[in-house]
C-alpha positions in Angstrom: 2.5 60.1 -123.9 3.9 61.1 -127.3 7.7 60.5 -127.4 7.9 58.5 -124.2 6.4 55.4 -122.7 3.9 55.6 -119.8 4.8 54.1 -116.5 1.2 54.1 -115.3 0.0 50.7 -114.0 -3.6 51.7 -114.9 -2.7 52.3 -118.6 -0.8 49.0 -118.6 -3.8 47.1 -117.1 -6.2 48.8 -119.6 -3.9 47.8 -122.5 -3.8 44.2 -121.3 -7.6 44.1 -120.9 -8.1 45.4 -124.4 -5.6 43.0 -125.9 -7.3 40.1 -124.1 -10.7 41.1 -125.3 -9.5 41.5 -128.9 -7.7 38.1 -128.8 -10.7 36.2 -127.3 -13.1 38.0 -129.6 -11.1 37.2 -132.7 -10.4 33.6 -131.8 -13.6 32.5 -130.1 -16.3 34.7 -131.5 -14.9 35.4 -135.0 -14.8 39.1 -134.7 -13.1 40.9 -137.6 -11.8 44.3 -136.8 -12.4 46.8 -139.5 -15.5 45.2 -140.8 -18.3 47.8 -141.2 -21.0 45.4 -139.9 -19.3 44.4 -136.7 -20.7 46.6 -133.9 -18.9 45.1 -130.9 -15.3 45.6 -132.3 -16.2 49.1 -133.4 -17.6 50.0 -129.9 -14.4 48.6 -128.3 -12.2 50.5 -130.7 -14.1 53.8 -130.1 -13.9 53.3 -126.3 -10.1 52.7 -126.6 -9.7 55.8 -128.7 -11.6 57.9 -126.2 -9.6 56.4 -123.3 -6.3 57.2 -125.1 -7.3 60.8 -125.7 -8.4 61.3 -122.1 -5.1 59.8 -120.8 -3.0 61.8 -123.3 -4.7 65.1 -122.3 -3.8 64.6 -118.7 
């Protein structure tokens, strides 16, 4: 992944899903990413980081 883009349709779909969740959460539920008392955004962020590491190590 570093230095080049990924052509994986799975990675693209995961990215779209995360972006959609973030957009809906921010606009409809008032989530603020980076706030220490927001557990849902933190969990989503950690899950995305884990997925990125797993995909990068492949």
